[in-house]
Backbone as numpy.savetxt, mean C-alpha at the origin, in Angstrom:
# Nx Ny Nz CAx CAy CAz Cx Cy Cz
-14.14 -13.22 15.57 -14.73 -12.45 15.31 -14.59 -11.65 15.44
-14.47 -10.15 14.55 -13.51 -8.78 14.58 -14.13 -8.42 15.88
-12.90 -7.22 16.83 -14.10 -6.67 18.20 -14.25 -5.43 17.19
-13.62 -4.92 15.57 -13.41 -4.01 15.38 -14.89 -3.47 15.05
-15.91 -4.52 15.00 -16.88 -4.74 14.61 -18.41 -4.16 15.46
-17.06 -5.12 16.67 -18.74 -4.18 17.96 -18.64 -2.80 18.09
-20.11 -2.52 18.38 -19.86 -1.34 18.67 -19.40 -0.64 20.24
-18.70 0.62 19.89 -18.04 1.27 21.66 -18.90 1.78 22.54
-20.70 2.00 21.60 -21.55 2.23 22.54 -21.88 0.77 23.40
-22.06 0.32 23.20 -22.38 -1.72 24.26 -21.46 -1.64 25.11
-22.54 -2.54 26.19 -21.00 -2.67 27.45 -20.07 -3.34 27.04
-19.58 -4.43 25.99 -18.76 -6.10 26.02 -17.94 -4.51 24.88
-18.20 -3.78 23.82 -17.96 -2.42 23.09 -16.49 -2.40 23.68
-17.40 -1.52 25.03 -16.26 -0.74 25.70 -14.95 -1.35 27.53
-15.93 -2.80 27.30 -14.51 -3.17 27.66 -13.65 -3.95 26.22
-13.98 -4.45 25.30 -13.09 -4.73 24.83 -12.35 -3.72 24.31
-12.81 -2.61 24.76 -11.66 -1.34 23.94 -10.87 -0.72 25.29
-10.89 -0.83 26.60 -10.43 -0.40 27.53 -8.98 -0.88 27.37
-8.44 -2.08 27.55 -6.33 -2.53 27.37 -6.48 -1.24 25.81
-6.70 -1.17 24.85 -6.26 -0.26 23.46 -6.33 0.68 24.08
-7.23 2.06 24.59 -6.84 2.78 25.78 -6.32 3.31 26.71
-5.31 2.18 26.86 -4.79 2.35 28.79 -2.87 2.37 27.37
-3.36 1.95 26.33 -1.68 1.87 26.13 -1.48 3.33 25.44
-0.34 3.08 25.49 0.79 5.04 25.40 0.80 5.45 23.79
0.00 6.51 23.84 -0.06 5.87 21.71 1.46 6.35 20.51
2.78 6.11 21.87 3.90 6.13 21.16 4.39 4.55 21.57
3.67 3.78 21.98 3.88 2.69 21.92 3.98 1.88 21.26
5.40 0.67 21.22 5.74 -0.16 20.03 4.75 -1.34 20.52
3.76 -2.12 20.20 3.39 -3.64 20.15 3.39 -4.07 19.16
4.08 -5.20 18.95 3.89 -6.64 17.72 2.13 -6.50 17.43
2.22 -6.38 16.02 1.40 -7.01 15.15 0.82 -8.06 15.09
-1.05 -8.22 15.71 -1.24 -9.98 16.28 -1.63 -10.68 15.21
-1.93 -10.37 13.58 -2.18 -10.95 13.26 -2.16 -10.79 11.41
-1.72 -11.18 10.85 -1.83 -11.56 9.55 -0.72 -11.82 7.83
-0.64 -11.77 7.49 1.12 -11.23 6.94 2.01 -10.90 7.74
1.53 -10.43 8.47 2.88 -8.93 9.39 2.86 -8.40 10.84
2.72 -10.52 11.06 2.54 -10.96 12.14 4.18 -11.14 12.31
3.59 -10.53 14.32 5.38 -9.92 14.62 5.98 -9.32 14.42
5.82 -7.89 13.39 6.43 -7.18 12.95 6.13 -6.08 14.46
6.70 -5.41 14.41 6.56 -3.68 15.75 6.44 -2.90 14.62
5.41 -2.02 15.64 5.11 -1.44 14.98 4.55 -0.19 16.28
3.90 0.83 15.82 4.01 2.36 16.90 2.44 2.51 17.51
1.44 1.83 17.83 0.15 2.24 18.04 -0.62 3.10 17.33
-0.26 4.07 17.27 -0.51 5.36 17.21 -0.23 6.11 15.76
0.28 5.67 15.20 1.03 5.41 13.58 -0.94 4.78 12.81
-1.63 4.22 13.73 -2.95 4.26 12.33 -4.02 3.61 13.66
-5.05 3.18 12.63 -6.56 2.40 13.50 -6.08 1.27 13.50
-7.11 0.49 15.17 -6.45 -0.24 15.76 -6.66 -1.84 14.34
-7.44 -1.45 14.54 -6.71 -2.60 13.01 -5.83 -3.89 11.72
-5.54 -2.47 11.82 -3.65 -2.62 11.27 -2.70 -3.44 12.24
-3.08 -2.78 13.48 -1.44 -3.94 14.17 -3.33 -5.50 15.03
-3.94 -5.31 14.90 -5.25 -6.04 15.61 -5.04 -6.85 14.51
-5.19 -6.60 12.78 -4.62 -8.34 12.43 -5.96 -8.28 11.28
-6.83 -6.94 11.38 -8.84 -7.65 11.18 -8.57 -6.33 9.40
-7.65 -5.77 9.52 -8.03 -4.76 8.94 -7.74 -5.47 7.16
-8.65 -5.52 6.00 -8.54 -5.76 5.10 -7.16 -7.17 4.84
-7.83 -8.11 5.82 -6.77 -9.42 6.29 -7.25 -10.19 4.20
-8.27 -10.33 4.72 -7.95 -11.55 3.51 -7.39 -11.11 2.51
-7.81 -9.31 2.51 -6.30 -8.70 1.40 -5.31 -8.96 1.20
-5.11 -8.24 2.74 -3.50 -8.98 2.67 -3.35 -10.24 2.45
-3.53 -11.09 2.69 -3.42 -12.56 2.44 -2.81 -12.53 0.96
-4.21 -12.73 0.21 -4.14 -12.57 -0.96 -2.42 -12.81 -2.01
-2.79 -11.38 -1.09 -0.85 -10.25 -2.15 0.64 -10.66 -1.47
0.46 -10.87 0.23 0.94 -11.83 0.59 1.63 -13.21 0.18
0.35 -13.72 -0.39 0.90 -15.46 -0.61 1.31 -15.17 -2.30
0.87 -14.45 -2.87 1.40 -14.88 -4.41 3.05 -14.05 -4.21
4.01 -13.77 -3.15 4.98 -12.90 -2.95 6.27 -14.24 -3.40
7.26 -14.55 -3.06 8.38 -15.37 -3.49 9.49 -14.98 -2.71
10.70 -15.84 -2.20 11.74 -14.43 -2.43 12.74 -14.20 -3.71
12.97 -13.12 -3.50 13.73 -12.52 -4.28 12.79 -11.57 -5.80
11.59 -11.36 -5.35 10.49 -10.88 -5.80 10.50 -9.62 -5.30
10.07 -8.53 -6.39 11.01 -6.59 -6.62 8.72 -6.15 -5.77
8.79 -6.05 -5.09 6.96 -5.07 -4.76 7.19 -3.42 -4.93
6.46 -2.98 -5.25 6.47 -1.48 -5.49 5.02 -1.42 -4.51
5.15 -1.00 -3.56 3.36 -0.30 -2.51 3.42 0.81 -2.61
2.31 1.66 -3.72 2.36 2.79 -4.47 0.94 3.01 -3.52
1.25 4.59 -2.20 0.08 4.80 -1.51 0.49 3.92 0.00
2.45 3.69 0.15 2.14 2.91 1.59 1.23 3.36 2.71
0.74 4.87 2.53 0.47 4.96 3.69 1.97 4.96 5.42
1.45 3.53 6.26 2.30 3.67 7.30 2.98 2.58 7.39
3.14 1.43 6.37 3.70 0.86 6.18 3.28 -0.76 6.28
1.54 -1.16 6.39 1.46 -2.67 6.55 1.86 -3.40 5.94
1.61 -2.86 4.17 1.92 -3.62 3.56 3.10 -4.17 3.30
3.86 -2.47 3.25 5.85 -3.31 3.34 5.94 -3.61 4.25
6.03 -3.88 5.30 6.40 -4.89 6.20 5.67 -6.78 5.86
4.54 -6.78 5.77 4.06 -8.35 4.69 5.16 -8.59 4.17
5.01 -7.44 2.81 5.71 -7.81 1.94 7.43 -8.20 1.58
8.55 -7.34 2.52 8.95 -7.38 3.52 10.10 -9.06 3.83
9.26 -8.93 4.44 9.54 -10.64 4.79 8.68 -12.21 3.73
8.16 -12.25 3.40 7.61 -12.33 2.09 9.17 -12.61 0.55
9.90 -10.93 0.42 10.59 -11.42 -0.38 11.83 -11.17 0.09
12.30 -12.01 1.40 13.29 -11.88 1.33 14.12 -11.17 1.74
15.47 -11.42 2.18 16.34 -10.40 1.86 17.45 -10.02 0.81
17.27 -11.09 -0.60 17.32 -10.89 -1.60 15.74 -10.45 -2.23
14.74 -10.44 -2.42 13.87 -9.35 -3.01 14.03 -7.94 -2.39
12.84 -6.36 -2.58 12.84 -5.24 -2.39 12.11 -5.42 -2.07
11.25 -4.68 -1.90 10.52 -3.15 -1.49 10.04 -2.14 -1.78
9.42 -0.98 -2.69 10.11 -0.19 -2.53 8.12 1.29 -2.53
8.92 1.39 -1.44 6.82 2.10 -0.64 7.06 3.29 -1.15
5.74 3.73 -1.87 5.94 5.42 -2.11 4.94 5.92 -0.87
5.02 7.17 -0.72 4.61 7.93 -0.01 4.65 9.33 0.12
4.20 10.08 0.07 4.18 11.23 0.47 4.03 12.86 1.17
2.97 12.04 1.89 2.71 12.62 2.80 3.98 12.19 4.27
4.33 14.05 5.29 5.18 13.31 6.46 5.00 13.00 7.23
3.86 13.20 7.70 2.88 12.24 8.70 3.17 10.91 8.77
2.98 10.01 7.27 2.73 9.33 7.32 4.70 8.39 6.76
5.40 9.83 6.02 6.58 8.51 5.37 7.41 8.91 7.41
6.72 9.90 7.70 6.96 9.49 9.62 7.27 7.89 10.54
6.50 8.09 10.01 6.21 6.31 10.82 6.39 5.34 9.58
6.23 5.37 8.71 6.74 4.68 7.26 8.07 3.70 7.86
8.88 4.81 7.99 10.34 4.88 8.46 10.58 4.46 9.59
9.73 4.81 10.11 10.25 3.75 11.99 9.46 2.88 11.74
8.59 2.45 11.07 8.04 0.82 11.50 9.49 -0.07 10.64
9.61 0.32 9.65 10.73 0.14 7.95 12.08 -0.47 9.92
12.78 1.16 10.55 13.88 0.90 11.21 13.05 0.16 12.35
11.96 -0.55 12.82 12.33 -1.57 14.29 11.89 -2.55 14.30
11.81 -2.81 13.10 11.80 -4.22 12.41 13.37 -5.03 11.98
13.73 -3.61 11.92 15.39 -3.71 10.84 15.72 -4.05 9.72
14.69 -3.99 9.16 14.32 -3.75 7.43 15.19 -3.67 6.65
15.80 -3.67 5.99 17.21 -3.75 5.32 16.86 -3.77 3.63
15.42 -4.29 3.23 14.99 -5.08 2.22 14.11 -4.10 1.85
13.81 -2.62 2.02 13.36 -1.67 1.69 13.58 0.24 2.01
12.90 0.37 -0.14 13.25 1.62 0.11 12.44 2.66 0.24
12.00 3.30 1.13 11.14 4.41 0.73 11.07 5.62 -0.12
10.16 5.38 -0.50 10.04 6.94 -1.97 9.13 7.96 -1.76
9.99 8.98 -1.20 8.83 10.30 -1.00 7.76 11.26 -1.54
7.10 10.28 -2.74 6.76 10.38 -3.69 5.27 9.59 -3.38
4.79 10.99 -4.45 2.90 10.57 -5.44 3.20 10.02 -5.98
2.48 8.57 -6.45 2.75 8.07 -7.59 2.08 9.25 -8.75
1.95 8.82 -10.28 1.36 9.83 -10.67 1.75 9.68 -12.64
1.00 10.45 -13.62 1.47 10.44 -14.59 2.09 11.11 -15.50
2.52 12.79 -14.48 3.80 12.92 -14.66 4.30 14.08 -13.45
5.59 13.89 -13.40 6.33 14.03 -12.33 6.49 15.42 -12.13
6.46 15.30 -10.87 6.56 17.46 -10.52 6.29 17.26 -10.01
5.78 18.18 -9.63 4.51 18.30 -8.11 3.59 18.88 -7.61
2.50 18.57 -6.91 1.35 18.46 -7.34 0.76 19.06 -6.00
-0.87 20.24 -5.57 -1.65 20.11 -4.55 -1.82 19.20 -4.17
-1.38 19.34 -3.01 -2.57 17.40 -1.81 -3.39 17.76 -0.85
-4.62 16.92 -0.93 -5.24 17.17 0.77 -4.65 15.52 1.40
-4.91 15.90 2.61 -4.35 15.47 3.66 -5.14 14.06 4.25
-6.41 15.40 3.90 -7.97 14.53 4.51 -7.60 14.52 5.81
-8.72 14.34 6.62 -8.43 13.25 8.27 -7.33 12.23 8.39
-6.49 12.66 9.56 -5.30 11.84 9.85 -3.87 11.24 9.06
-3.84 12.00 7.92 -3.26 11.68 6.43 -3.90 10.34 6.23
-5.01 9.36 6.00 -5.05 7.95 6.29 -5.98 8.13 5.01
-6.73 8.92 4.33 -7.28 9.19 2.96 -6.98 10.05 1.61
-5.49 10.55 1.74 -5.26 11.75 1.23 -5.15 11.68 -0.48
-5.55 12.94 -0.52 -5.59 12.73 -1.81 -5.64 13.84 -2.76
-5.02 14.13 -4.46 -5.11 15.35 -5.05 -6.15 15.92 -5.20
-5.56 17.19 -5.16 -6.65 18.09 -4.84 -6.87 19.54 -5.44
-6.97 20.77 -6.35 -6.68 21.72 -6.42 -6.78 22.90 -5.40
-7.32 22.07 -4.34 -7.33 23.34 -3.15 -6.07 23.14 -1.82
-5.19 21.57 -2.50 -4.81 20.94 -1.31 -4.15 21.81 -0.47
-3.75 20.93 0.66 -2.97 22.28 1.81 -1.67 21.78 1.75
-0.94 21.01 1.02 0.13 20.90 0.40 0.94 20.54 -0.27
1.93 20.67 -0.68 2.87 20.16 -1.80 3.38 19.74 -1.59
3.46 17.93 -2.48 3.92 16.68 -2.84 4.54 17.24 -3.73
5.88 16.01 -4.10 6.85 16.11 -5.21 5.75 14.97 -5.93
5.10 14.88 -7.34 4.73 13.34 -7.44 6.04 12.90 -8.49
5.77 11.12 -9.54 6.75 10.59 -9.87 5.75 10.06 -10.49
6.04 9.35 -11.99 6.13 8.16 -12.59 6.62 6.56 -12.31
6.06 5.98 -12.43 6.72 5.26 -12.33 7.65 4.16 -13.48
6.87 5.13 -14.21 8.16 4.33 -15.84 10.05 5.59 -15.96
8.96 6.22 -15.40 10.58 7.14 -15.35 11.97 6.43 -14.31
10.74 6.69 -12.91 11.54 6.27 -12.07 12.17 5.06 -11.98
11.71 3.89 -12.94 12.56 3.34 -13.40 13.17 3.32 -13.69
13.52 3.69 -15.27 14.53 4.31 -16.34 15.16 5.10 -15.50
15.62 6.33 -14.78 15.84 6.87 -14.63 16.75 7.23 -12.81
16.46 6.79 -12.50 17.10 6.89 -11.70 18.16 4.95 -11.24
19.78 5.16 -11.03 20.62 3.88 -11.02 19.88 2.41 -10.02
19.81 1.32 -10.11 19.57 0.43 -8.99 18.42 -0.05 -9.15
17.89 0.97 -9.65 16.00 0.12 -9.49 15.69 -0.65 -9.85
15.19 -1.54 -9.19 14.56 -3.36 -9.86 13.18 -2.72 -10.40
13.54 -3.73 -11.95 12.07 -3.33 -11.60 10.89 -4.97 -11.24
9.94 -4.43 -10.68 8.25 -5.06 -9.67 8.16 -6.38 -10.29
7.49 -6.95 -9.88 7.09 -8.26 -9.88 5.55 -8.53 -9.70
5.84 -6.61 -8.74 3.86 -7.08 -7.84 4.42 -5.63 -7.45
2.49 -5.04 -7.20 2.70 -4.01 -7.30 1.42 -3.33 -6.52
1.23 -3.29 -5.02 -0.43 -2.93 -4.78 -0.40 -1.67 -5.23
-0.95 -1.07 -5.57 -1.80 0.25 -5.93 -3.28 0.81 -4.62
-2.60 1.87 -4.02 -4.29 2.56 -3.19 -3.62 4.02 -3.05
-4.33 4.88 -4.70 -3.49 5.55 -4.62 -4.91 7.47 -4.52
-6.03 6.71 -3.33 -6.73 7.29 -3.65 -7.37 7.77 -4.56
-7.67 7.66 -5.77 -8.32 8.18 -6.00 -7.40 8.32 -8.24
-6.37 8.28 -7.64 -5.43 8.68 -8.85 -4.88 7.36 -9.49
-5.50 6.44 -9.42 -5.86 4.70 -9.92 -5.64 4.75 -11.30
-6.22 4.87 -12.19 -5.71 5.97 -13.61 -4.53 6.24 -13.79
-3.60 7.75 -13.38 -2.47 9.01 -13.57 -1.67 7.40 -12.71
-1.37 6.08 -12.22 -0.80 5.76 -11.71 -0.03 4.61 -12.91
-1.24 3.85 -14.10 -1.34 3.10 -14.12 -0.73 4.05 -15.58
-1.03 4.74 -16.27 -1.34 5.29 -17.35 1.00 6.00 -16.92
1.10 6.54 -15.90 2.15 6.39 -15.27 3.53 5.24 -15.58
2.98 4.10 -16.06 3.98 2.78 -16.10 3.36 1.84 -17.00
2.99 2.10 -17.83 2.08 1.90 -19.42 3.38 1.44 -19.41
4.65 1.22 -19.62 6.00 0.47 -20.29 5.92 -0.40 -19.68
6.31 -0.27 -18.30 6.45 -1.58 -16.63 5.45 -2.35 -16.99
4.48 -2.05 -17.25 2.97 -2.99 -17.52 3.24 -4.01 -18.70
3.83 -3.13 -19.75 4.15 -4.68 -20.63 5.38 -4.72 -20.99
6.11 -4.33 -20.03 7.93 -5.10 -20.78 7.85 -6.21 -19.71
6.85 -6.39 -18.47 7.21 -6.61 -16.94 6.10 -7.24 -16.73
4.66 -7.15 -16.68 4.23 -7.25 -16.42 3.49 -7.12 -15.27
3.98 -6.36 -14.24 4.08 -7.37 -13.02 1.97 -7.74 -12.24
1.99 -8.56 -11.08 0.58 -8.55 -10.65 0.59 -7.75 -10.15
-1.09 -7.05 -10.52 -1.87 -5.93 -9.80 -3.06 -5.90 -8.63
-3.02 -5.52 -7.65 -3.72 -4.89 -6.30 -3.95 -3.96 -6.48
-5.90 -3.03 -6.98 -5.88 -1.92 -6.70 -6.55 -2.07 -5.80
-6.55 -1.29 -5.21 -8.51 -0.73 -4.21 -8.24 1.03 -5.32
-9.37 1.16 -6.17 -10.92 1.75 -6.43 -11.31 2.65 -5.33
-12.18 3.62 -6.78 -12.04 4.95 -5.06 -13.13 5.69 -5.67
-14.00 4.95 -7.10 -15.12 4.69 -7.19 -15.38 3.99 -8.45
-17.17 4.22 -9.28 -17.81 3.63 -10.15 -16.33 3.97 -10.93
-16.84 4.56 -11.60 -15.75 5.14 -13.02 -15.19 4.99 -13.04
-13.89 4.67 -11.41 -12.78 4.81 -11.56 -12.42 3.15 -11.88
-12.85 2.34 -11.20 -13.27 0.93 -11.19 -13.01 0.96 -12.69
-13.97 0.94 -13.23 -14.65 1.09 -15.03 -13.11 0.93 -15.80
-13.22 2.23 -15.36 -11.36 3.35 -16.28 -10.21 1.93 -15.89
-9.90 1.36 -14.52 -9.01 0.53 -14.28 -9.09 -0.73 -15.36
-10.23 -1.18 -15.18 -10.70 -2.43 -15.83 -10.80 -2.05 -17.33
-10.76 -0.97 -17.90 -10.79 -1.46 -19.64 -9.28 -1.01 -19.96
-8.95 -0.40 -19.35 -6.82 0.30 -19.80 -6.33 -1.81 -19.39
-6.99 -2.02 -18.06 -6.13 -2.99 -18.34 -6.78 -4.74 -19.17
-7.61 -4.54 -19.28 -8.17 -5.60 -20.65 -6.67 -5.01 -21.39
-7.27 -3.89 -21.95 -6.90 -3.41 -23.53 -5.17 -3.81 -23.03
-4.42 -3.33 -21.45 -2.77 -4.56 -21.90 -2.70 -5.41 -21.46
-3.70 -6.29 -21.60 -3.69 -8.48 -22.02 -3.42 -9.12 -20.77
-4.44 -8.09 -19.08 -4.71 -8.06 -18.07 -5.72 -8.85 -18.16
-5.73 -10.23 -17.21 -6.16 -11.23 -16.37 -6.98 -10.49 -15.29
-8.27 -10.28 -14.83 -8.94 -9.65 -13.98 -9.95 -9.79 -12.96
-10.12 -10.08 -11.66 -10.45 -10.55 -10.42 -10.72 -9.54 -9.89
-12.98 -9.33 -9.99 -13.03 -8.31 -9.40 -13.11 -8.75 -8.12
-12.30 -8.73 -6.92 -12.38 -9.32 -5.23 -13.26 -8.07 -4.62
-14.40 -7.64 -5.20 -14.86 -6.45 -4.61 -14.93 -5.03 -5.24
-16.44 -4.76 -5.13 -16.95 -3.75 -5.86 -16.11 -2.19 -6.23
-14.59 -2.31 -5.35 -13.33 -1.60 -5.01 -11.55 -1.71 -5.22
-11.82 -3.65 -4.64 -10.61 -3.96 -5.41 -10.86 -4.79 -6.58
-9.66 -4.55 -7.26 -8.67 -5.65 -8.63 -7.60 -6.31 -8.77
-7.71 -8.00 -8.71 -6.64 -8.24 -9.26 -6.76 -8.77 -10.55
-5.22 -8.07 -10.64 -4.26 -8.64 -12.44 -3.67 -8.71 -12.29
-3.52 -9.70 -13.62 -2.45 -11.05 -13.21 -2.23 -10.99 -15.55
-1.27 -10.81 -15.62 -0.58 -11.75 -17.40 -0.33 -13.30 -16.74
-0.29 -13.48 -18.10 0.37 -15.70 -18.00 1.82 -15.37 -17.29
2.63 -14.51 -18.09 3.83 -14.20 -17.72 4.12 -13.88 -16.22
3.32 -13.05 -15.78 3.93 -12.37 -14.59 3.46 -13.76 -13.63
2.16 -14.87 -14.35 2.80 -16.06 -13.44 3.43 -17.15 -13.49
4.32 -17.32 -14.15 5.23 -17.62 -14.63 6.93 -17.21 -14.08
6.64 -17.60 -12.68 8.47 -17.05 -11.71 9.57 -18.13 -12.69
């Protein structure tokens, strides 16, 4: 049973949540469940579901179970690093994870989690992935958990395309798998990575943020010869035949 589904207005909900409220915000605990189980985690970096192991648990497992030692993962919209940590464990020392995140608050915790777990196979990329490299206005939104591009956004962030990231920066490895959660900019991410998709055929796990974006991403990927599984109304799992054969 997922305790986060029990209302905190009920007596049992209040009892279940009492130990959580007693934890100092800066406390470092262990992720309890999921592919990142056992990894060190800062309590105040995210909602409790991240370290309790209930947040997107089945999606986490699906993505992590696809990875093999030596794989390279692009975690696009890494937030504070849950998928980064889980991927790091699966690809092991010979693999690598590139974690893309533009917001200072999230970057702090992302780097903190990598440091706490002494991960040497992760690189943080301080940028938002888009279809044009440069800078754009960005709205962090509440708790920086759903930040997105916005013409009147409160902050300016650096942007980069995936194709430019791979082709112009030395020593970068192409991806076997990509997790994409760009809070509405998923099509921009895909357009900026056309060459990567065509040449390396990474497996993709996308979170889409509207029916229109979901349909556009589906059409784009189908035209790029990807096979799609619609895991939910806002989730797409996309593979090419050559990305399965490792």
